[in-house]
C-alpha positions as CSV (number, residue, x, y, z in Angstrom):
1,M,70.8,87.5,100.7
2,A,70.9,84.7,98.5
3,D,70.7,85.5,95.3
4,A,73.5,88.4,96.3
5,R,75.3,85.6,96.8
6,R,75.2,84.1,93.2
7,P,78.2,84.2,90.7
8,H,78.9,86.2,89.1
9,T,75.7,88.0,91.0
10,G,77.5,91.8,90.7
11,R,79.1,91.5,87.7
12,A,77.4,94.0,85.1
13,F,78.1,96.0,87.9
14,N,81.8,96.1,89.0
15,I,81.5,95.9,84.9
16,F,80.5,99.5,84.5
17,Q,83.0,100.8,88.1
18,K,86.1,100.4,85.9
19,H,84.9,101.3,83.0
20,E,83.0,104.5,84.4
21,V,84.6,105.0,87.5
22,L,88.8,107.5,87.1
23,R,91.1,108.8,89.0
24,N,90.5,111.9,88.0
25,G,86.1,111.2,88.8
26,L,84.0,110.0,86.6
27,R,83.8,109.5,82.7
28,T,80.7,110.3,82.2
29,N,79.5,113.7,83.0
30,F,75.1,114.3,82.9
31,M,74.7,117.4,84.5
32,P,74.2,119.3,81.3
33,E,71.7,117.7,80.9
34,L,69.2,117.0,83.4
35,H,67.0,120.4,82.1
36,K,66.0,117.5,79.8
37,I,63.6,115.3,82.5
38,N,59.9,116.6,82.2
39,A,59.0,114.1,85.7
40,P,58.9,114.7,89.5
41,V,62.2,113.3,90.4
42,L,62.8,113.3,94.5
43,I,67.2,112.5,95.8
44,I,68.0,111.7,98.2
45,H,71.0,112.3,99.7
46,G,73.3,111.6,103.0
47,G,73.8,114.4,104.7
48,L,77.5,113.0,105.8
49,D,78.1,111.0,102.7
50,N,81.8,112.0,101.6
51,L,81.7,110.4,98.0
52,V,79.4,111.9,96.4
53,P,79.3,115.7,98.5
54,L,75.7,117.5,99.1
55,K,77.0,120.0,97.6
56,Y,76.2,118.2,93.3
57,A,73.2,116.4,94.5
58,E,72.2,120.4,95.2
59,E,73.2,121.5,92.0
60,A,71.7,118.5,90.2
61,C,68.3,119.1,92.5
62,R,67.8,123.4,90.7
63,R,68.6,121.5,86.7
64,I,65.9,119.4,87.3
65,P,62.9,121.7,86.6
66,D,60.2,119.9,88.6
67,C,63.0,118.3,92.1
68,R,62.6,117.6,94.9
69,L,66.3,117.0,97.2
70,E,65.8,115.3,101.3
71,V,69.2,115.7,103.0
72,L,69.1,112.7,106.1
73,P,71.3,114.1,108.9
74,G,74.0,111.2,110.0
75,A,73.6,108.7,106.5
76,G,76.6,107.9,104.1
77,H,76.7,106.8,100.8
78,W,74.2,104.4,101.6
79,A,71.7,106.5,103.1
80,Q,69.0,103.7,102.2
81,R,71.0,101.1,103.7
82,E,71.9,103.7,106.6
83,R,68.4,104.8,107.7
84,P,65.6,102.5,106.0
85,E,63.0,103.2,107.5
86,D,63.6,107.2,106.5
87,F,64.1,106.7,102.9
88,V,61.1,104.7,102.8
89,R,58.9,107.6,104.0
90,L,60.1,109.5,102.0
91,V,59.4,107.9,98.5
92,Q,56.3,106.8,99.5
93,E,55.4,110.3,100.5
94,F,56.8,111.4,97.6
95,L,55.1,109.0,95.4
96,I,52.0,109.7,97.5
97,A,52.5,112.6,96.0
98,Q,52.4,112.5,92.3
99,K,49.0,109.9,92.4
100,P,46.4,112.1,90.0
């Protein structure tokens, strides 16, 4: 928390947001490139996310060759903050499954 309160902590993120988020959507669309990902991917999405609709996570996962989508019911856009135990469990399970 102390680091989060330091001056200019969110400056890079704010600059990115101002450049990338437009009134009519996002400036950059990576959907056409997702098929090129050649590593396992885990997408965790909040079932109540009003900022990024679930259909976009589902479409992204369809385009990524080795993708797993987990939806956390009752969580919104910040599923990792709203359901941290479930989020960590899913990430741990995913990482353990990737071990050779």
